[in-house]
N, C-alpha and C positions, 0 to 999 in steps of 0.2 A: 276745788273751785271755791273762792272766797265769797264773802258777803260784804258789800260795801255798807258803811254805817255813817249816816249823817247825824251830827249832834249839834244843836244850837242852844244857847242859853238866853233867858230872858229875865229882866228885873222889873219890879213894879214898886215904885215909891208910893207911900200912902196917899190915896186920893188922885193918883195918876193912872194912865194907861200903861200897859206892858210895853217894854222897850227892849231891843236887842241889848244883850250884855256882851260887850266886846273887849273887856279888860282881861279876859283869861288868856294867858300866853299859850300859844299853839302847842308847845311841848307838854303842857298840863292836860290837854284834852284826853278824855277817857275813850281812846279809839283802838284799844288793843284787840288782837285777833283771838284772844282766848274767849271762845263763844260761850263757855259756861255761865259767866256773869250775865251776859246779854240774854241768855235763855232764861236764867232765874228771874231777871227783872222784866224782860219784854217778850219772852216766848220765842226767841229767835235761835235757830240751830241747836236746840237742845230739847229733849223730851224728858229729862231727869227731874224737872222741878215743876211745880204749879206756879206759873209766872205771876208776878205781883201786879204789873202794869201793862198787861198784854192788850194791844189793839184798843186803846182808849180813844184813838183819834187825836186830833189836835184841838186844843181849846179854841172856841170861835173867836176869842179876843186876842189871838196870838199876834205877835209883833213881827213875824217873819213872812209877810205877804209875798215876797219875792219868790218863795218856793211855790206858792199857789199860782202866781202869774205865769210861771213856765208852762202850765197846762190849762190855759184859758180859764183860770180861776178855780180849777178843781184839782187840788193836789193828789187826789186819789185816782185820777184819770190817766194812769199809765200802767202798762202791764207788768213792770218789774219792780216798782217800789211797793213795799208792804210793811205791816206792823207799825203803822203810824201810832205814836203814843207820846206820853210825857210823864214826867215825875217831878214833884216839887221838892225843894230842899227839906222842908219839914218831913215829907215822906221818906226821904233818903236817910235822914237822921234816925228814923224809927225802924229801919229794916233789921230783921233778925236774920243775919247772914249764916248760911251753913258753914261749918268749920272748914270744909274743903275749898271754899271760895275766899277765905280770909287772906290768902296770899296774893290775890289777884289785884291788878292796878285799879280796877273799877271799885273794889272794896276800899282800897286805900284813898281813892279819890272821894268817895262818898263819905267816908269816916273822918278824914283828916284834911283834905285839901279844900273841897267845896265849901264847907262851913267857915273856912278862914279867909276866903277871898275878899278882896276889897269891896266894901259897901254892903256886906251881907247882914250886918247887925240889925238894921232897922227896916229892911225891906223884904219883899217876897221874891223868891227866885224859883225858876223852873227850867228844866231841861227838856227840849223837844227832840225826838228821834224819829228816824225812818230808816229802813233797810232796803238794800237792792241786791238781789241774788240771781 
């Protein structure tokens, strides 16, 4: 049985609120079913690592309110969604990846793709995640 993974990105220009970042081509989204990187980062489907960003919840100032509206304003009020969390681009750049995960798409995404996407040079970026199993 698989685990559904929802990933959304946000951008924040200096002095502004967070906004959805919608310039990421769908084929570049880090949605692989290799659960080891997800476990390493967010504590999902793996017990081999001490997760870096497990169950942080979503930041109060998140720009993706439509997720919350689905459940009467409470994104956590559903029996199957779990491990709500987020990771900033700055955090992603500083991850010390285990050697065995350096071949994963998520590693490639965090190391080479995400830092080079349009608009990332002067702004703050973060990734919001949730899982459904």
